[in-house]
N, CA, C and O atoms as a CHARMM CRD file, in Angstrom:
* protein
*
  300
    1    1 MET  N    -10.88600   8.71600 -13.03900 PROA 1      0.00000
    2    1 MET  CA   -11.82200   8.97300 -11.96100 PROA 1      0.00000
    3    1 MET  C    -12.08500  10.48100 -11.91700 PROA 1      0.00000
    4    1 MET  O    -11.15700  11.29000 -11.94500 PROA 1      0.00000
    5    2 SER  N    -13.33400  10.82800 -11.84900 PROA 2      0.00000
    6    2 SER  CA   -13.69800  12.24000 -11.80100 PROA 2      0.00000
    7    2 SER  C    -13.42700  12.80700 -10.40800 PROA 2      0.00000
    8    2 SER  O    -13.24300  12.06200  -9.44500 PROA 2      0.00000
    9    3 LEU  N    -13.40600  14.11800 -10.32000 PROA 3      0.00000
   10    3 LEU  CA   -13.18900  14.78700  -9.03900 PROA 3      0.00000
   11    3 LEU  C    -14.29500  14.42600  -8.05300 PROA 3      0.00000
   12    3 LEU  O    -14.02400  14.22800  -6.86900 PROA 3      0.00000
   13    4 ASP  N    -15.53900  14.33700  -8.52400 PROA 4      0.00000
   14    4 ASP  CA   -16.65000  13.96300  -7.64600 PROA 4      0.00000
   15    4 ASP  C    -16.50400  12.53600  -7.14000 PROA 4      0.00000
   16    4 ASP  O    -16.80200  12.25900  -5.97800 PROA 4      0.00000
   17    5 GLN  N    -16.04400  11.61700  -8.00500 PROA 5      0.00000
   18    5 GLN  CA   -15.82100  10.24000  -7.58500 PROA 5      0.00000
   19    5 GLN  C    -14.70300  10.16500  -6.56100 PROA 5      0.00000
   20    5 GLN  O    -14.77700   9.40300  -5.59700 PROA 5      0.00000
   21    6 ARG  N    -13.65300  10.97300  -6.78200 PROA 6      0.00000
   22    6 ARG  CA   -12.53400  10.99800  -5.83800 PROA 6      0.00000
   23    6 ARG  C    -13.00400  11.50200  -4.47600 PROA 6      0.00000
   24    6 ARG  O    -12.65800  10.92800  -3.44300 PROA 6      0.00000
   25    7 ARG  N    -13.79100  12.57400  -4.47900 PROA 7      0.00000
   26    7 ARG  CA   -14.30900  13.11800  -3.21400 PROA 7      0.00000
   27    7 ARG  C    -15.17200  12.09700  -2.49300 PROA 7      0.00000
   28    7 ARG  O    -15.07900  11.95500  -1.27300 PROA 7      0.00000
   29    8 ALA  N    -16.01600  11.38200  -3.23800 PROA 8      0.00000
   30    8 ALA  CA   -16.87500  10.36400  -2.62500 PROA 8      0.00000
   31    8 ALA  C    -16.03000   9.25300  -2.01000 PROA 8      0.00000
   32    8 ALA  O    -16.34000   8.76900  -0.92100 PROA 8      0.00000
   33    9 LEU  N    -14.97800   8.85200  -2.69100 PROA 9      0.00000
   34    9 LEU  CA   -14.09200   7.81000  -2.16500 PROA 9      0.00000
   35    9 LEU  C    -13.37700   8.28900  -0.90400 PROA 9      0.00000
   36    9 LEU  O    -13.26600   7.54000   0.06600 PROA 9      0.00000
   37   10 VAL  N    -12.89700   9.51900  -0.91200 PROA 10     0.00000
   38   10 VAL  CA   -12.25100  10.08700   0.27600 PROA 10     0.00000
   39   10 VAL  C    -13.24000  10.11500   1.44100 PROA 10     0.00000
   40   10 VAL  O    -12.87100   9.79000   2.57000 PROA 10     0.00000
   41   11 ASP  N    -14.48700  10.49900   1.18200 PROA 11     0.00000
   42   11 ASP  CA   -15.50200  10.51300   2.23900 PROA 11     0.00000
   43   11 ASP  C    -15.77600   9.11600   2.76800 PROA 11     0.00000
   44   11 ASP  O    -15.94400   8.93300   3.97400 PROA 11     0.00000
   45   12 THR  N    -15.82500   8.12600   1.88100 PROA 12     0.00000
   46   12 THR  CA   -16.05500   6.74200   2.30100 PROA 12     0.00000
   47   12 THR  C    -14.90700   6.26100   3.19100 PROA 12     0.00000
   48   12 THR  O    -15.13100   5.64600   4.23300 PROA 12     0.00000
   49   13 ILE  N    -13.67800   6.54800   2.76500 PROA 13     0.00000
   50   13 ILE  CA   -12.51600   6.14200   3.55200 PROA 13     0.00000
   51   13 ILE  C    -12.51600   6.83800   4.90700 PROA 13     0.00000
   52   13 ILE  O    -12.23200   6.21100   5.92800 PROA 13     0.00000
   53   14 ALA  N    -12.82900   8.12500   4.92300 PROA 14     0.00000
   54   14 ALA  CA   -12.88000   8.86700   6.19300 PROA 14     0.00000
   55   14 ALA  C    -13.89700   8.24600   7.13900 PROA 14     0.00000
   56   14 ALA  O    -13.65000   8.14900   8.34100 PROA 14     0.00000
   57   15 GLY  N    -15.03200   7.82900   6.60800 PROA 15     0.00000
   58   15 GLY  CA   -16.04300   7.17400   7.44100 PROA 15     0.00000
   59   15 GLY  C    -15.53400   5.86700   8.01900 PROA 15     0.00000
   60   15 GLY  O    -15.77100   5.56300   9.18800 PROA 15     0.00000
   61   16 ARG  N    -14.83800   5.09400   7.20200 PROA 16     0.00000
   62   16 ARG  CA   -14.28100   3.83100   7.68700 PROA 16     0.00000
   63   16 ARG  C    -13.22600   4.09500   8.76000 PROA 16     0.00000
   64   16 ARG  O    -13.18600   3.40700   9.78000 PROA 16     0.00000
   65   17 LEU  N    -12.37700   5.08900   8.52800 PROA 17     0.00000
   66   17 LEU  CA   -11.31700   5.40100   9.49100 PROA 17     0.00000
   67   17 LEU  C    -11.88200   5.79700  10.84200 PROA 17     0.00000
   68   17 LEU  O    -11.31600   5.45600  11.88000 PROA 17     0.00000
   69   18 SER  N    -12.99500   6.51400  10.83200 PROA 18     0.00000
   70   18 SER  CA   -13.57400   6.98500  12.09100 PROA 18     0.00000
   71   18 SER  C    -14.04500   5.84100  12.97800 PROA 18     0.00000
   72   18 SER  O    -14.25300   6.03800  14.17500 PROA 18     0.00000
   73   19 GLU  N    -14.21500   4.65300  12.41500 PROA 19     0.00000
   74   19 GLU  CA   -14.68700   3.50500  13.18300 PROA 19     0.00000
   75   19 GLU  C    -13.56800   2.57300  13.63200 PROA 19     0.00000
   76   19 GLU  O    -13.82800   1.58200  14.31400 PROA 19     0.00000
   77   20 LEU  N    -12.33500   2.87500  13.26200 PROA 20     0.00000
   78   20 LEU  CA   -11.21100   1.99700  13.59100 PROA 20     0.00000
   79   20 LEU  C    -10.53000   2.41800  14.89000 PROA 20     0.00000
   80   20 LEU  O    -10.60600   3.56900  15.31900 PROA 20     0.00000
   81   21 GLY  N     -9.86900   1.44700  15.49200 PROA 21     0.00000
   82   21 GLY  CA    -9.10900   1.72100  16.70600 PROA 21     0.00000
   83   21 GLY  C     -7.73800   2.30500  16.38000 PROA 21     0.00000
   84   21 GLY  O     -7.32700   2.35600  15.22100 PROA 21     0.00000
   85   22 VAL  N     -7.05200   2.73600  17.40700 PROA 22     0.00000
   86   22 VAL  CA    -5.75600   3.39500  17.25100 PROA 22     0.00000
   87   22 VAL  C     -4.74200   2.48800  16.55000 PROA 22     0.00000
   88   22 VAL  O     -4.05600   2.93100  15.62900 PROA 22     0.00000
   89   23 ASP  N     -4.64200   1.24200  16.96800 PROA 23     0.00000
   90   23 ASP  CA    -3.66000   0.34700  16.35000 PROA 23     0.00000
   91   23 ASP  C     -3.99300   0.06600  14.89000 PROA 23     0.00000
   92   23 ASP  O     -3.09100  -0.03300  14.05700 PROA 23     0.00000
   93   24 GLU  N     -5.27000  -0.06400  14.57400 PROA 24     0.00000
   94   24 GLU  CA    -5.67000  -0.25100  13.18100 PROA 24     0.00000
   95   24 GLU  C     -5.31800   0.97300  12.34200 PROA 24     0.00000
   96   24 GLU  O     -4.88900   0.85100  11.19400 PROA 24     0.00000
   97   25 LEU  N     -5.50200   2.13800  12.92000 PROA 25     0.00000
   98   25 LEU  CA    -5.11300   3.37000  12.22500 PROA 25     0.00000
   99   25 LEU  C     -3.60800   3.43300  12.01100 PROA 25     0.00000
  100   25 LEU  O     -3.14900   3.90700  10.97200 PROA 25     0.00000
  101   26 ARG  N     -2.83800   2.95900  12.98200 PROA 26     0.00000
  102   26 ARG  CA    -1.38000   2.92900  12.82900 PROA 26     0.00000
  103   26 ARG  C     -0.97500   2.03300  11.65200 PROA 26     0.00000
  104   26 ARG  O     -0.07700   2.37800  10.88300 PROA 26     0.00000
  105   27 VAL  N     -1.64000   0.89100  11.51900 PROA 27     0.00000
  106   27 VAL  CA    -1.34600  -0.01000  10.40300 PROA 27     0.00000
  107   27 VAL  C     -1.63900   0.68600   9.07600 PROA 27     0.00000
  108   27 VAL  O     -0.81600   0.65700   8.16000 PROA 27     0.00000
  109   28 LEU  N     -2.79700   1.30200   8.97600 PROA 28     0.00000
  110   28 LEU  CA    -3.15600   1.99500   7.73500 PROA 28     0.00000
  111   28 LEU  C     -2.23100   3.17400   7.45000 PROA 28     0.00000
  112   28 LEU  O     -1.93500   3.47000   6.29200 PROA 28     0.00000
  113   29 ASP  N     -1.78200   3.83800   8.49400 PROA 29     0.00000
  114   29 ASP  CA    -0.83900   4.94400   8.30700 PROA 29     0.00000
  115   29 ASP  C      0.46500   4.44700   7.70300 PROA 29     0.00000
  116   29 ASP  O      1.03800   5.10200   6.83300 PROA 29     0.00000
  117   30 ARG  N      0.93300   3.29500   8.16000 PROA 30     0.00000
  118   30 ARG  CA     2.16700   2.71800   7.59500 PROA 30     0.00000
  119   30 ARG  C      1.97400   2.35400   6.13000 PROA 30     0.00000
  120   30 ARG  O      2.86600   2.56600   5.30800 PROA 30     0.00000
  121   31 ILE  N      0.81000   1.80600   5.80600 PROA 31     0.00000
  122   31 ILE  CA     0.53100   1.46000   4.41400 PROA 31     0.00000
  123   31 ILE  C      0.47900   2.72000   3.56200 PROA 31     0.00000
  124   31 ILE  O      1.04400   2.75200   2.46800 PROA 31     0.00000
  125   32 ALA  N     -0.19700   3.76500   4.05500 PROA 32     0.00000
  126   32 ALA  CA    -0.28800   5.02000   3.30600 PROA 32     0.00000
  127   32 ALA  C      1.09000   5.64700   3.11500 PROA 32     0.00000
  128   32 ALA  O      1.39100   6.17800   2.04600 PROA 32     0.00000
  129   33 ALA  N      1.92100   5.58500   4.14400 PROA 33     0.00000
  130   33 ALA  CA     3.27900   6.12800   4.03200 PROA 33     0.00000
  131   33 ALA  C      4.07200   5.37000   2.98000 PROA 33     0.00000
  132   33 ALA  O      4.84100   5.96700   2.22700 PROA 33     0.00000
  133   34 ARG  N      3.88800   4.06300   2.92900 PROA 34     0.00000
  134   34 ARG  CA     4.59600   3.24000   1.93500 PROA 34     0.00000
  135   34 ARG  C      4.12000   3.57400   0.53100 PROA 34     0.00000
  136   34 ARG  O      4.92500   3.63500  -0.39800 PROA 34     0.00000
  137   35 LEU  N      2.82100   3.79000   0.36600 PROA 35     0.00000
  138   35 LEU  CA     2.28500   4.20000  -0.92900 PROA 35     0.00000
  139   35 LEU  C      2.86300   5.54700  -1.36300 PROA 35     0.00000
  140   35 LEU  O      3.13900   5.75300  -2.54500 PROA 35     0.00000
  141   36 GLN  N      3.04400   6.46100  -0.41200 PROA 36     0.00000
  142   36 GLN  CA     3.64200   7.75500  -0.73900 PROA 36     0.00000
  143   36 GLN  C      5.07900   7.60500  -1.20600 PROA 36     0.00000
  144   36 GLN  O      5.50300   8.29200  -2.13500 PROA 36     0.00000
  145   37 VAL  N      5.83200   6.71500  -0.57400 PROA 37     0.00000
  146   37 VAL  CA     7.20700   6.45500  -1.00900 PROA 37     0.00000
  147   37 VAL  C      7.20500   5.95300  -2.45200 PROA 37     0.00000
  148   37 VAL  O      7.98000   6.42400  -3.28400 PROA 37     0.00000
  149   38 GLY  N      6.32800   4.99700  -2.73500 PROA 38     0.00000
  150   38 GLY  CA     6.22600   4.47200  -4.08500 PROA 38     0.00000
  151   38 GLY  C      5.81700   5.53900  -5.08600 PROA 38     0.00000
  152   38 GLY  O      6.32400   5.56900  -6.20800 PROA 38     0.00000
  153   39 GLN  N      4.90500   6.41200  -4.68900 PROA 39     0.00000
  154   39 GLN  CA     4.45300   7.48400  -5.58000 PROA 39     0.00000
  155   39 GLN  C      5.58800   8.45100  -5.89900 PROA 39     0.00000
  156   39 GLN  O      5.73800   8.88400  -7.04200 PROA 39     0.00000
  157   40 LYS  N      6.38000   8.78600  -4.89700 PROA 40     0.00000
  158   40 LYS  CA     7.51800   9.68300  -5.12700 PROA 40     0.00000
  159   40 LYS  C      8.56500   9.03600  -6.02900 PROA 40     0.00000
  160   40 LYS  O      9.18400   9.70300  -6.85700 PROA 40     0.00000
  161   41 GLN  N      8.75400   7.72600  -5.85700 PROA 41     0.00000
  162   41 GLN  CA     9.78400   7.02600  -6.61400 PROA 41     0.00000
  163   41 GLN  C      9.33300   6.68300  -8.03000 PROA 41     0.00000
  164   41 GLN  O     10.11700   6.79100  -8.97300 PROA 41     0.00000
  165   42 TYR  N      8.07400   6.27000  -8.18700 PROA 42     0.00000
  166   42 TYR  CA     7.60700   5.74000  -9.47500 PROA 42     0.00000
  167   42 TYR  C      6.47400   6.54300 -10.11500 PROA 42     0.00000
  168   42 TYR  O      6.10200   6.28100 -11.25900 PROA 42     0.00000
  169   43 GLY  N      5.92700   7.50800  -9.39500 PROA 43     0.00000
  170   43 GLY  CA     4.76100   8.23600  -9.89600 PROA 43     0.00000
  171   43 GLY  C      3.48100   7.62900  -9.35000 PROA 43     0.00000
  172   43 GLY  O      3.49900   6.60100  -8.67300 PROA 43     0.00000
  173   44 GLU  N      2.39200   8.27300  -9.65100 PROA 44     0.00000
  174   44 GLU  CA     1.09000   7.83600  -9.14300 PROA 44     0.00000
  175   44 GLU  C      0.74100   6.44300  -9.65300 PROA 44     0.00000
  176   44 GLU  O      0.93200   6.14000 -10.83100 PROA 44     0.00000
  177   45 LEU  N      0.23500   5.60800  -8.77200 PROA 45     0.00000
  178   45 LEU  CA    -0.20500   4.26800  -9.14300 PROA 45     0.00000
  179   45 LEU  C     -1.44600   4.39700 -10.01400 PROA 45     0.00000
  180   45 LEU  O     -2.43200   5.01600  -9.61300 PROA 45     0.00000
  181   46 ARG  N     -1.39400   3.81300 -11.20200 PROA 46     0.00000
  182   46 ARG  CA    -2.51800   3.84300 -12.14100 PROA 46     0.00000
  183   46 ARG  C     -2.84700   2.41000 -12.54500 PROA 46     0.00000
  184   46 ARG  O     -2.25400   1.87600 -13.48100 PROA 46     0.00000
  185   47 LEU  N     -3.77300   1.79900 -11.85400 PROA 47     0.00000
  186   47 LEU  CA    -4.10200   0.39700 -12.10000 PROA 47     0.00000
  187   47 LEU  C     -4.65600   0.15800 -13.49900 PROA 47     0.00000
  188   47 LEU  O     -4.52200  -0.93900 -14.04100 PROA 47     0.00000
  189   48 ASP  N     -5.28200   1.18500 -14.08900 PROA 48     0.00000
  190   48 ASP  CA    -5.86200   1.01200 -15.41900 PROA 48     0.00000
  191   48 ASP  C     -4.80500   0.92600 -16.52000 PROA 48     0.00000
  192   48 ASP  O     -5.08200   0.41700 -17.60600 PROA 48     0.00000
  193   49 THR  N     -3.59400   1.42100 -16.24600 PROA 49     0.00000
  194   49 THR  CA    -2.55100   1.39600 -17.28000 PROA 49     0.00000
  195   49 THR  C     -1.30500   0.61800 -16.86400 PROA 49     0.00000
  196   49 THR  O     -0.41600   0.39800 -17.68700 PROA 49     0.00000
  197   50 ASP  N     -1.22700   0.20400 -15.61200 PROA 50     0.00000
  198   50 ASP  CA    -0.05200  -0.52000 -15.11600 PROA 50     0.00000
  199   50 ASP  C     -0.11200  -1.96100 -15.60400 PROA 50     0.00000
  200   50 ASP  O     -1.08400  -2.67300 -15.35200 PROA 50     0.00000
  201   51 THR  N      0.91700  -2.37600 -16.29100 PROA 51     0.00000
  202   51 THR  CA     0.91500  -3.71100 -16.89700 PROA 51     0.00000
  203   51 THR  C      1.74400  -4.73200 -16.11100 PROA 51     0.00000
  204   51 THR  O      1.99400  -5.83700 -16.59300 PROA 51     0.00000
  205   52 ARG  N      2.16400  -4.36200 -14.90700 PROA 52     0.00000
  206   52 ARG  CA     2.94600  -5.32000 -14.11500 PROA 52     0.00000
  207   52 ARG  C      2.11700  -6.55700 -13.78200 PROA 52     0.00000
  208   52 ARG  O      0.89500  -6.49200 -13.65300 PROA 52     0.00000
  209   53 ASP  N      2.80300  -7.66900 -13.64900 PROA 53     0.00000
  210   53 ASP  CA     2.19000  -8.91600 -13.20400 PROA 53     0.00000
  211   53 ASP  C      2.22100  -8.88600 -11.67800 PROA 53     0.00000
  212   53 ASP  O      3.26100  -9.14900 -11.07400 PROA 53     0.00000
  213   54 TRP  N      1.09700  -8.57000 -11.05900 PROA 54     0.00000
  214   54 TRP  CA     1.05700  -8.35000  -9.61700 PROA 54     0.00000
  215   54 TRP  C      1.32700  -9.62400  -8.84200 PROA 54     0.00000
  216   54 TRP  O      1.85300  -9.56500  -7.73000 PROA 54     0.00000
  217   55 THR  N      0.98000 -10.78100  -9.40400 PROA 55     0.00000
  218   55 THR  CA     1.29800 -12.04600  -8.73900 PROA 55     0.00000
  219   55 THR  C      2.80200 -12.24800  -8.70800 PROA 55     0.00000
  220   55 THR  O      3.35300 -12.65700  -7.68500 PROA 55     0.00000
  221   56 GLU  N      3.46700 -11.96900  -9.81100 PROA 56     0.00000
  222   56 GLU  CA     4.92400 -12.09100  -9.85800 PROA 56     0.00000
  223   56 GLU  C      5.57800 -11.07600  -8.92900 PROA 56     0.00000
  224   56 GLU  O      6.54500 -11.40000  -8.24000 PROA 56     0.00000
  225   57 GLU  N      5.05900  -9.85200  -8.90500 PROA 57     0.00000
  226   57 GLU  CA     5.58800  -8.83000  -7.99200 PROA 57     0.00000
  227   57 GLU  C      5.48800  -9.31300  -6.54300 PROA 57     0.00000
  228   57 GLU  O      6.43600  -9.17800  -5.77000 PROA 57     0.00000
  229   58 ALA  N      4.33300  -9.87600  -6.18400 PROA 58     0.00000
  230   58 ALA  CA     4.13000 -10.35900  -4.81700 PROA 58     0.00000
  231   58 ALA  C      5.08400 -11.51000  -4.50100 PROA 58     0.00000
  232   58 ALA  O      5.63200 -11.57800  -3.40100 PROA 58     0.00000
  233   59 LEU  N      5.28000 -12.40500  -5.45100 PROA 59     0.00000
  234   59 LEU  CA     6.20300 -13.52000  -5.24700 PROA 59     0.00000
  235   59 LEU  C      7.61400 -13.00400  -5.00200 PROA 59     0.00000
  236   59 LEU  O      8.28800 -13.46400  -4.08000 PROA 59     0.00000
  237   60 GLN  N      8.06500 -12.06700  -5.80400 PROA 60     0.00000
  238   60 GLN  CA     9.40500 -11.50800  -5.63300 PROA 60     0.00000
  239   60 GLN  C      9.55500 -10.84200  -4.26700 PROA 60     0.00000
  240   60 GLN  O     10.58500 -10.99200  -3.61100 PROA 60     0.00000
  241   61 GLU  N      8.54200 -10.11700  -3.84600 PROA 61     0.00000
  242   61 GLU  CA     8.58200  -9.47200  -2.52700 PROA 61     0.00000
  243   61 GLU  C      8.61500 -10.51500  -1.41400 PROA 61     0.00000
  244   61 GLU  O      9.33300 -10.35200  -0.42800 PROA 61     0.00000
  245   62 ALA  N      7.83700 -11.58900  -1.57100 PROA 62     0.00000
  246   62 ALA  CA     7.82800 -12.65100  -0.56400 PROA 62     0.00000
  247   62 ALA  C      9.19400 -13.33200  -0.48400 PROA 62     0.00000
  248   62 ALA  O      9.67000 -13.65900   0.60300 PROA 62     0.00000
  249   63 LEU  N      9.81000 -13.54000  -1.62700 PROA 63     0.00000
  250   63 LEU  CA    11.14500 -14.13400  -1.62900 PROA 63     0.00000
  251   63 LEU  C     12.15100 -13.20700  -0.95700 PROA 63     0.00000
  252   63 LEU  O     12.99700 -13.66300  -0.18700 PROA 63     0.00000
  253   64 ASP  N     12.06500 -11.91200  -1.24200 PROA 64     0.00000
  254   64 ASP  CA    12.93500 -10.94400  -0.56300 PROA 64     0.00000
  255   64 ASP  C     12.73200 -11.00600   0.94800 PROA 64     0.00000
  256   64 ASP  O     13.69800 -10.99100   1.71000 PROA 64     0.00000
  257   65 LEU  N     11.48000 -11.07700   1.37500 PROA 65     0.00000
  258   65 LEU  CA    11.17600 -11.17300   2.80100 PROA 65     0.00000
  259   65 LEU  C     11.83100 -12.40600   3.41200 PROA 65     0.00000
  260   65 LEU  O     12.38500 -12.34000   4.50900 PROA 65     0.00000
  261   66 SER  N     11.76600 -13.52800   2.70300 PROA 66     0.00000
  262   66 SER  CA    12.39500 -14.75200   3.18800 PROA 66     0.00000
  263   66 SER  C     13.89400 -14.56000   3.39200 PROA 66     0.00000
  264   66 SER  O     14.46000 -15.01300   4.38700 PROA 66     0.00000
  265   67 VAL  N     14.52300 -13.88600   2.44200 PROA 67     0.00000
  266   67 VAL  CA    15.96100 -13.62200   2.55900 PROA 67     0.00000
  267   67 VAL  C     16.23500 -12.75100   3.77300 PROA 67     0.00000
  268   67 VAL  O     17.13500 -13.05000   4.55800 PROA 67     0.00000
  269   68 TYR  N     15.47200 -11.67500   3.93800 PROA 68     0.00000
  270   68 TYR  CA    15.69900 -10.75600   5.06000 PROA 68     0.00000
  271   68 TYR  C     15.51500 -11.46100   6.39500 PROA 68     0.00000
  272   68 TYR  O     16.29200 -11.24700   7.32500 PROA 68     0.00000
  273   69 LEU  N     14.49000 -12.30100   6.49200 PROA 69     0.00000
  274   69 LEU  CA    14.25300 -13.02100   7.74900 PROA 69     0.00000
  275   69 LEU  C     15.33200 -14.05100   8.01200 PROA 69     0.00000
  276   69 LEU  O     15.73100 -14.24600   9.16000 PROA 69     0.00000
  277   70 ALA  N     15.81300 -14.71300   6.97200 PROA 70     0.00000
  278   70 ALA  CA    16.90000 -15.68300   7.13500 PROA 70     0.00000
  279   70 ALA  C     18.17100 -14.99400   7.58700 PROA 70     0.00000
  280   70 ALA  O     18.89900 -15.51100   8.43400 PROA 70     0.00000
  281   71 ILE  N     18.43700 -13.82700   7.02200 PROA 71     0.00000
  282   71 ILE  CA    19.62200 -13.07500   7.44100 PROA 71     0.00000
  283   71 ILE  C     19.49900 -12.65800   8.90000 PROA 71     0.00000
  284   71 ILE  O     20.45100 -12.77900   9.67200 PROA 71     0.00000
  285   72 LYS  N     18.32900 -12.16900   9.27100 PROA 72     0.00000
  286   72 LYS  CA    18.10100 -11.76700  10.65000 PROA 72     0.00000
  287   72 LYS  C     18.31500 -12.94700  11.59600 PROA 72     0.00000
  288   72 LYS  O     18.90700 -12.79200  12.66400 PROA 72     0.00000
  289   73 GLY  N     17.83000 -14.12800  11.20100 PROA 73     0.00000
  290   73 GLY  CA    17.97700 -15.31100  12.02600 PROA 73     0.00000
  291   73 GLY  C     19.39800 -15.83600  12.09000 PROA 73     0.00000
  292   73 GLY  O     19.75600 -16.55400  13.02300 PROA 73     0.00000
  293   74 ALA  N     20.21600 -15.48100  11.09700 PROA 74     0.00000
  294   74 ALA  CA    21.59600 -15.96200  11.06100 PROA 74     0.00000
  295   74 ALA  C     22.53700 -15.09300  11.88300 PROA 74     0.00000
  296   74 ALA  O     23.68700 -15.47000  12.11200 PROA 74     0.00000
  297   75 ARG  N     22.07100 -13.96200  12.31700 PROA 75     0.00000
  298   75 ARG  CA    22.93900 -13.04900  13.08600 PROA 75     0.00000
  299   75 ARG  C     23.03800 -13.42900  14.51100 PROA 75     0.00000
  300   75 ARG  O     23.72800 -12.76100  15.28200 PROA 75     0.00000
């Protein structure tokens, strides 16, 4: 992605953000914070070169969530 394309995308996102409510912004802030954690741990997300099976990744995360919720319910 070129610098001009990146700037245009940032401007588009900023426009969308300006129309959202406070709680919606809080949700997006949590997602952005999580992306930053992933970036620090694994490097920048590059969809054009990342060969992970995203369906399998999502399944594994969903299974982990099930375990965490079951543990919470067992306490």
